[in-house]
N, C-alpha and C positions, 0 to 999 in steps of 0.2 A: 503493499500499499504506500502511495505517496505522502510522504509529510507535509504539513502546512509550510515547514521550512523551505523543503523543495520547489511547493509551489510558488513562495515568494521569490524565491532566487531564480525559477526559470521566467516567472514574470517580468523581474527587472531585467534580466540577461537580454529578454528578448525586446524591451524597451531602448536597451543600450544598442542593439542591432538596428532598431528603427531609427536610432540618434544619426545612423551612417556615419561614425567616427568622431560625431562632437561630444565633448564633455559633458555629463550629466550630474548634477549633483546629488546627493544622497537623498535631501529632502524631497527634490523632484522626481526621483525614482520611486519614493515610497509613495507617492501621490500617484504616479501612473501605475504602479503594481498594486496600489490598494493595500499596502503593508505597514505594519508600525515601523516607524523610521529607526529607533533604538535596536529592533530584533534586525532588520534590514543591513542596518550598517555593520552588526556581526556576521551576518551572511555575506557582505560583502568582502571583508577581512577574510574570511573563509576562501573566497573565491579569488581574492587577490594573491594569497599565499599558494594557491594552487594554479597559478598563471592563466586564470581564465579572465581576470580584469587587471587594468592598471589604474592606479589614483594618484592624484594629484593633489596635494595641501593646500590650503590657504584659500584667500578670497575670491581667486580665479579657479579654484580647483574642482574636482569632481570624477567621475568615473568612465572609463572606458573600456571597449573589448581589448583584451590584450592579443587576440588574435582575429583573422576575419570571423564574420559570422558563419559562413559555410563551412567553416573548419571545426566548428564547437556542436558537438551533437548533443541532443538531450540525454544519453544514456552516458556522457562525461558528467555533464552536471548532476545528474541524480546521484552517481557514484560519489562524487565529492559530497555531497550532503546528506544521502541515507545511506551509503556503502552500498553492497553488491546488489546489482539486480535479482538474483536467483531469490527463493522462496526459502531454501536449505543451504547451509554451508557445504554440503556434500555435492553440489551441483554448481558450485561458484567455480568458475575456471580461474578465476583472479585471486587476489591476496586473501581472501575470505575463506578459501577452501579447506575444510576440514571434515571429518566423518561426525556424523551426528553424533549427540551422546548416548542416546537411546538405542542406537542402531548397532547389532550384534555383528552383522556382516554387510558390508558396501555391496556386493556381488549378489547376496540374495533379497536386497532390499525391494520391497514390493511397490514403494513410492517413487524411487528415483527417476526412473523411466519418464514418468509424466511430469516431475519436476524438472528434469534437462529438457523435455520438449517444450515447458511453459517457458523456462530461461531462454531458449534458444528464439523462440517466437517472440518475446518481448526485447530481447538484446536486436535483434535483426532490424525491427521497427524505429527502436530508440536509437540506434546506431546511425542510421540512415536519415533521421530527421535532425536537422539542424535549425540553429536559431536564425538562420536566413530563411528558411522554409516558413517557421512560424512569424516571422516579421513580415515578410511579403504576403501572408495569407490575407490579412486583413480580418482573420478570425482570431479570437482570444485563444490563446496556447494552451491552455486547461481546458477549453472546450475539446479543443483537438485531443489531448490526452484523454479525456474521457470517453471519446468515440473509439479509443484502442481496446 
C-alpha cells in the first residue's frame, strides 16, 4: 500500500516536473501538492539525499529535479520513501531480500509464486511510468496510480 508520505512526495515531484526546471519553493510545492509544509520539507530532504532533487537555500532558493523528469520513475520515488515494492521480503530482488520469518522452506512456499508475479507486474508498470508521464498528462498522478 502506498503511504501518504509517498503520495505527497510524488505529487511534489510531479509539480517540479511541471515547473520545467524552474525552482519552486517548499511553500509553493506544499500548496500545489496539497501537503503539510513541514512534512513535505522532510520528504524533500530525503529526496535530496537520494539525488532526486537539488535545493538552493536563501531568499531566491527552492527545489528543482536533480535529473530530467523522464529519467525518474515512480518506482524509484516509491522505493526511496516506502522501501521495496514487493509485498514480502522473500520476493524483493533488491536490498530488502530475506527469507520470511515464518517460512520454513522458500522452495515449498505456497505464497511465493503469486507474490513474485504481483511484484513483477507492479514493478513493470512503475518502472516505466516517469514523472514526465505524470506531468504531461494533465491528470493527477495519484488518480493514475489508483487506476493501476
